[in-house]
Residue, then its C-alpha position, 0 to 999 in steps of 0.5 A: x854896272x847894274x844896281x838893284x832895280x827899282x820896283x813898285x810895291x803894287x801887286x803884279x797882275x796874275x798871269x794867264x794860263x800857261x803850259x803847266x796849267x794845260x798839263x795839270x788840267x789833262x791829268x785832272x781829266x784822266x786822273x782826278x784822284x791825283x793832287x797835281x799841285x806839286x807838279x805845277x810848282x816843280x814844272x814851273x821851277x824847272x821851266x824857269x830854270x831852263x829858260x833863264x839858264x839858256x838866256x844867261x848862257x847866251x850872255x856869258x857866250x859873248x865873254x867866251x865862257x860857258x856857265x860852268x866856266x863862269x861858276x869857276x871864275x865867280x867862285x874864285x872872285x867871291x873868295x876875295x883877294x888874292x882870288x886863290x883856292x885849291x882845286x879841291x876847294x873849287x870842286x867842293x864848292x861847285x859839287x864837281x868831281x876832280x876830273x870835271x874840275x880839271x877839264x874846266x881849269x885846263x880850258x880856263x888856263x888856256x884862255x888866260x883866265x886863271x893860273x895854277x901854281x904849286x901850293x907853298x904850304x903843301x908840296x903835293x897841292x896846287x893853287x888856282x888863281x884868277x888872272x887880271x883878265x879873268x877878273x875883268x871877264x867875271x866882273x862883266x859877266x856877272x853884271x850881264x847875268x844879273x841884268x837878265x835876272x832883273x828883267x825876268x823879275x820886272x813884273x814882280x813888286x819888291x814885296x813879291x820878290x822877297x816873298x818868292x825868295x823866302x818861299x824858294x828858300x823854304x822849298x830848297x831846305x825841304x827838298x835837300x833833306x835825306 
């Protein structure tokens, strides 16, 4: 089981130039009037998300699940015992259409990772419950994903990780305003 990694409190060395620097330098050459700082920030956020998503997807693959399926299993797991939610609750949490959710649930049910049963409180409703096998797989998969995430953060001190979390939280809050 993976636990919190021990980090030094030393400041990490600055990274060298990366492809995003090359892109913003090219823009500076042809359009010196542009402030490309946002392009640099979001270019790196996008590249990190894509690279980490690919690495985590590979880790989940060894458990026979994709990232979207992990998300369903993890949502049920985080709900606590008896690891049961309605399809509507799952759809709302994962921001999926009911049609998209149905496809994921079908696949996970065929794999024996969850079951659907009638809702005892609503004749028209269903309940989705994590199976014992699903519980075991999601518990292993979350550790595998966290190991990859810990590895990616190894070059940062604890203080830098906390600062990065706060900065990204602020950025996320500002980007979700309408």
